[in-house]
N, C-alpha and C positions, 0 to 999 in steps of 0.2 A: 453511312459508313459501315463496312463490314467489321468484325471483330478481329480479324488477323491484323487489317490496316490500322484499325485504333490501337492494338497492341504495340503495333511497330511505332507509332508516333509517340506512345506513352513511353516506351524504351528508350527512343533517342532523347526526349526531353528528360528523363531521368539520367540517362548516361552524361549528358551535358552538364547537368547539375553536379554529378558525383564528381566530375573531373574539375569542377570550380570551387568545391568545398570539401572540407572533412568533416567527421563526426562531430555533433555538439559537444562530445566529451573527448575530443581528439587527444592523444598522447602529447605530453610536454617534454622538452629537454632545456637545458640552459643554452644561452645563446652562444656559449663558447665552444658547445659540444660538437664534434664531427662524426657522423654515423660511419660504420665501418663499410656499409654498402650503399651505393647511391640509389636513392629512392627512384621508383618509375616514374613519378610525376612530381614536378616542382609545384609548390603552393601559389597561387595566384599572388602578385604584389599588392593587391587590393583586398585580399581576403581579410586581414586584420580589421580593416575599415568596415567591410560589410558585416562581420560577425558583431562588431560593436553596435551597429545601427539596427541589425535584424532583430524584430521580436515576434513572437507568434501569438501575442493578444496585446491589447491596448493597455499596457501596463509598463511603465518605465522601470527598468533595471536598477534605477537608484535605490530600489528598497533594499538592495545588497551594497550599494555605493561602491561598486566595483571601478567606477570610471576614477576613482581616487587613487588606485593602485595600478601598476604595470600589469598588462595582461600576458598571460603565459604563452610563449610562442607555440604555434602548432608544428607538428613533425608528422609528414605523411608516412603510413605504413601501408603495407599491402591491404590489411584488413579494413583500413578506413575506406577503401574504394568498392567494398562489397556493399550489397543492399542490405540495411539493418533487419529486414523480415525474411532474408535469405535462409535464417536458421530455423524457421518454421516448417513443419512437416505440411506436405501438400494437403491432407485430410483436414488438419487444424486451419490452414490459411483459407480453404474453401468454407468451411462452417463458420468461421470468425468473419469473413466477407458477408456471407449470407445474414447472419444474425446482426451486425452492425448496419448492414443495409436496411433491414427492418426497423432497426432501433432509430436510424437517423431520417426516417419517413413518417411523419406523425399519422397519416391515415392508414399505416400498417402497425405502427406501434400501439396506438391507443386501443384498438380491438385485442391485440395480445396482453396488454395490461388488464383489460376487464376479463379476460378469459382466465389470466392467472389468478387475479383478485377473488373471482368466483370460486376457483378450486381451493383456495386456501380457507374459505369460509363455509363451503358448503358441507352439509351433513349427510349428503346423500352418499351411500357406500359404493354405488355404481361409478361415481366421479371421483372416488379415492385412488389416486394414482397407484398406490401400494396393492390395490385389490383389483383394479381394471388393467389387464394386460395391454391392452391395445394403448390406452392413454399412457401406461407406463413406459411402453416403447418408444412413443412418440417424443416424449418429455425427455426420455433418457438420451435419445439421439440428437437432440437439439439444444434446448436451454441447459438442461442438466449437464450433458458433455462440455459445453462451453464453459460454465462456471463452476463446476464441483468436481471432486477428484475421484469419488466412487462410493458405492453403497456399502461396500465391504473392505476389511483390511486389505486384502489382495487387490482390489481395484485401486485403492487408494495409493499402495505401494507403487504400483505399475505406473500411474500418473506422475508420482514424485520422481520416479527413476527417468521418465521421458522428460521431464522439465530440467532435470539436471544434466542430462545427455545434451540437451539442448544449450546448455551453458550458463544456467543459473546457479549462482552460489549455493542457494538453498531455498527453502519454501517457509511460509508461515501457514500452518496448519490448524484448522479449527474443527469441531464438530458443529454440525448445522443447527442444533437446536437452540433457539432463541426466542425471547418475548418481545413483541412490540405492542405497546398498551394503547388503546383508544383513550380518549379523554375520560369518558365515563368511568373506563377500567382504572385509570390512574387515580381519579377522585375517589374511588370505592376501596383504596388500599388504606386499611386502617389497622393498627397494632391493636389487638384485643388480648386480654389475658386468656392464656391456654389453659383449657378446662381439661385437657389430657385427649380429647376427641381428635385433635389434629396432630399429634405427635407421631403417629405412625405414618400419616401421609407426609409430613415434613421429612421424616427419616427416609422414607422412601425416594423422594424427590432428590434430597442431597447425595444419596448414595448412587442413584442413577447418572447424576451429573457429573459426579467425582469418577465413576467407573468410565464414563465416555471420555473424559479428559485423560486418566491414566491410560486408556488405549490409544489415544491420540498421540500422547508423548512416547508411546511404544512403537507408534508408526513413524515418527520424525527420527532424525539423525543429528549427530553432534553439529552443532553450529546453527541448526534449524530454530524456528520459532513456534511456539504454540499459542493460538489465540483463545482467549476464554472470556465468557460473560458471565457476570456474577448472576444476572437475571436467570440463566439457565437452571439455577439451583431450586427454582419453585417459589411458591407463594410465600414462605416465611422470608426468603431473602428480599422478595420484592417489598414486603412491608417494612421490613428493617431499612431498607435502603432509602425508601421514601422518608420514613421518619428520621432518618440520619442518626440512627443509633448503632451501637456496636453490634457485630454480627454474633449469632449464637454459638455456644461452644461448640456444639455437632458440626455447623458449617465450618467454624474456624480450624477445627482438626481436620475437616477434609481439604481445605485450602493447604494447610501444612503438609499434609501428605501429597498433594500435587506438586507444590514447590519443591518438596525433597526428592520426588522422583524426577523432575526436571534438571534438577541440580546435578543428580548423579548421572544423568543421559547426556548432559552438556548441552542442554537445550534452554532457550529464554523464553520468558512469558510475557505476552502482550495481554493487559487486561484492558479490553475494550470499553469506549466511551458509549454512553446510550442516551435515553432521553433526559431532558433537563430536569424532569421531576425526580429522577434517580441519580444524577450525576453528582451531586454533592456527597451523597452517600458513598458512591462508587469511588470517588476521589480519597475518601477518608479511610476506606477500607484498603485501596492500593497502598497508600502511603504507610498503613500500619504494617503491611507485610513487606513493603520496600526496606523499611528500617531494619527488619530483622534479616532479610536474605541479600540484600545489596551492599555489603560491606566492603567486598573485595572487586565485585563486577556487577553490572545491572542484569541480575536475573530478572526481575519485575519490572516491567515497564507500564507506565499509565499513558492514557491517550488524551491528546489535547486537540480539541477542535477550533480550528482558526476563525470559522465564521461566527463564533460567539464573542460579543464584545468583551466579556470579563475574563476571556482565555489568558491574555498577558498577564493580569493580576493574579490568577490563579497559578500560573507556572512561575511566577516570580515567588509567590508564596512557597511552593514547593521546592524550588531551587534554595531558597532561605533554610527551609528545613533540613534539606539534605546537607547543607554546610555545617548547619548547627550540630547536626546528629552524626556526622561524618560518615555517610553513605553515598553511593553512586546513584545518581537520578537518573533511571530510564525513561526516555521520552519517545512516544510515537506521536509523531505530528501529521494531523489530517486536516482536510478542510471543513468536513462535516457531512453527516448522512442523515439527519432528522429533521430537515427544514420543513418537511410537510406535516410533522406531528408535533412541532414545539412552536411557542407563541412567536411571531415573527418580529416582535420588538427586541428580543433578545439578540439579534442577530445585526452585523453591519448592514448598512441600507442597500449596499451595491456590491456586486462581485469583485469589482476593482478593489474596494476597501478589504475584502476577504483575501484577495490576492497579496496586498500590500501587506497585511496582517501576517499570512503565512510565511512570505518570503524574509520578512523583517525579523520573525520569530527563528526561522530556520538559520539565518545569517548570524544572530547572537549566539546560538547554541553550537553551531559549527565553529565559531571563533572563540567560544568560551568568554564571552564578555557581553556586559549589558549595553543596550542601544536607545534608540528614541523610542521604540514601541515596548521593548522589554526592559523595565527599570526595577532598580532594587526596591524591596518592600521598604517602608518608612521606618527609619531607624535601624535598618538592616545593613549588612555588610555589603561592599560593591566586589567582593572576592566571589569569583564564580567557582561552584563546586565541581567534582567529578561528574560526567554526564555520558550516557551513551545514547544515540540518535537513530530512530527508524523514521526515514522520510517517506512517509506514505502519501503518493501523489499521482495522479494521472496527467499532471500539467507539465509539458515538455519544457516551457520556460523556466519553472521553479528547478527542475533537474540540471537544466543548464547552468543556473545561476549557481546552485549548489556544487557543481562540478568545477566551475572556474575558481570557487573560494578554495576547494580543496586542491586544485592543480597548483595554486599560488602557495599554499601552505607546504606542499609536497617539494615544489620547486626550491623553496627557501629552507628546506630541513626542519620546518617547524613541526612540534608535536602535534597530532591530530586526534581527534575523538573518534570512537568507534562509530561507524555510520554505515547503515543498510537503506538502500533504496527499494520501496516495495509497491507492487501494483496488483491490483486484483486478476485473479485467473480469468481469462475471456475478455478482458478490457484493457485498453491502452498498450497493445502489443507493439505498437510502433515507438512508444516510449521504452518499454521494458527490453526489447530486443537490441534498441541503440546501445543501452547501458550493457547489455551481454556481449555485443561485439566489440565494444569500446574495452571492455575487461579482458577479453579474448586477446585483442591486439596489444594491448599494454602488458599482459602477462608473457606474452611471447617475446616482446621487445625488452622486458626487464629480465627475462631469463637468460639472455645473451650476456648480460653483464655490462651492457652500453651505458645503462643509466639506472642509478639505485633509487634515487628521488623522484619517484613518478606514483601518481594515485591510479590505483586499480579499483574501480567502484564495484561494489558488490550489489547484485541484483536478486531480489526474492520475487517469488509470486504467492500472494495470498489465496488459499483455496481451503474449501471446507469438504466435509465428507459426512455420509449419514444416508439414511434411507430418502426415498423419493418425497415422503410424506414430511419428513423432518426439514427437507430442504426447501420446501414450498415458500415460506415466509423470507427465507434468505434469497431465493430466485426473484421473488416480486420487488424485493429492495435493489437488486441489482438492476432489473428492468427500469424502475423508477429512476435511478441514478443516471442510467442512459437517457432517458427523457429529459432530465434536468440538465443535462449537459450536452445538448444536441451540436452545438458547434465542434465541441471535442470529438464526438462521435462521427461526425462528417470527416474530421481530419483523419481519423483512424481508419475509416472506410475508403479514404482516398489513397492513402499509403497502402493498405491490404489489396486494392484495385491495381495499382502501379506494379506491385509485385506480381500479382497473378498476371498481368500483361507481360511482364518480363519472361515468366514461365513459358507462357503460351507462344511468344516469339521465339524462345529457345526451342521448343519442340517442333515450331513450323520450320525452323533452319536446319 
């Protein structure tokens, strides 16, 4: 079959599907509301039934227990008939399709992973992408352009502007420097008495880390997030995190400066989760700074990995801490990214259990009440504290379920927590663009004054900036995540392919 014929068939199938359904996060109105303008297309009478029964993974939506509540009605608007990925520039669409095609084919992905792994570990200066112009060019135009914002502040600003022009509410910006420990390296971290020989090294590493983050905050805009890793501050921080002891005074002063810079800029901070060896120390430090800076709003957000069995208990403990100390708990909820480097017995046995944990925790936080998975600490209050949530997920079903809860809350005029949806740059564009297009449609609809109680979702893209060498470990982790989520990557590739087919058909006609 030639390409134009194939594109025609894809477009026709997609068009039929669009006419029969609305966006996952379609706008809602009350059942008594009459729009001023007649919509172009009426929703199918069986739409509600299909949306109730349709799922994109083999997990029941009862994790959110939505069937016990009436579903919000769908209101078709012109934007709901657009293809979600139509907001992507053609160059981005082609690059994304190419890279996700490689990621979804094992015999192409495995050599790519081996090549990236080799580049991150080699000491050969000729294979250093910051020194080899040919290697630098090839990576810059492919993997780097897909997942990273830029090597300089100017490049990063341009990428951020492009994303916001596309329709994103904002970005989650981080510097690429990070540390991923091998088992041997983790076991070798010991806190020894400092004889003065390491003082200068510690000071230099902390200052470099602080400067990178201050520059990152300067690149961001009001309403954005800045992501940071404590491990980027060097060996002293790694040792103290593993030992679960208080951070060094010099390091604490650096974090205070970062928090104050973010507060002045109107930017929020996401303290990333890392390997289990270090996570307890990271949680302790995050709560320490949250108590100080989250009195009125969630400036500091901790990260909770749903694939870990103990996460519901950790989150419950932090919620109780926030209630007792009267501060807003900032929550970034993820599924987890260190499956390959942490002990397997710490995680849920199946991916379905991880999905159920993630969706159940999200439901409790969005509704500000405890549930079956997230229960109050023993002897603690059942009152929920003030919270802010970043729902970081590439799973379309989790986004859909969260959207339904928010729609019901908006329709009923209930108070809603601050919520942002986040996906990594270069990944899950089919999910991100759907949120973007929905927000556009609902904002336009809301601006007419026809409906005040409507949920306008906020989409963010997580991206990092830094030199090619600094980004290598980050790029490797992104590649591994694609390998570990082949099904999701295939779905993204298929969505990108349909959009490409539609554009080819348009040009042909």
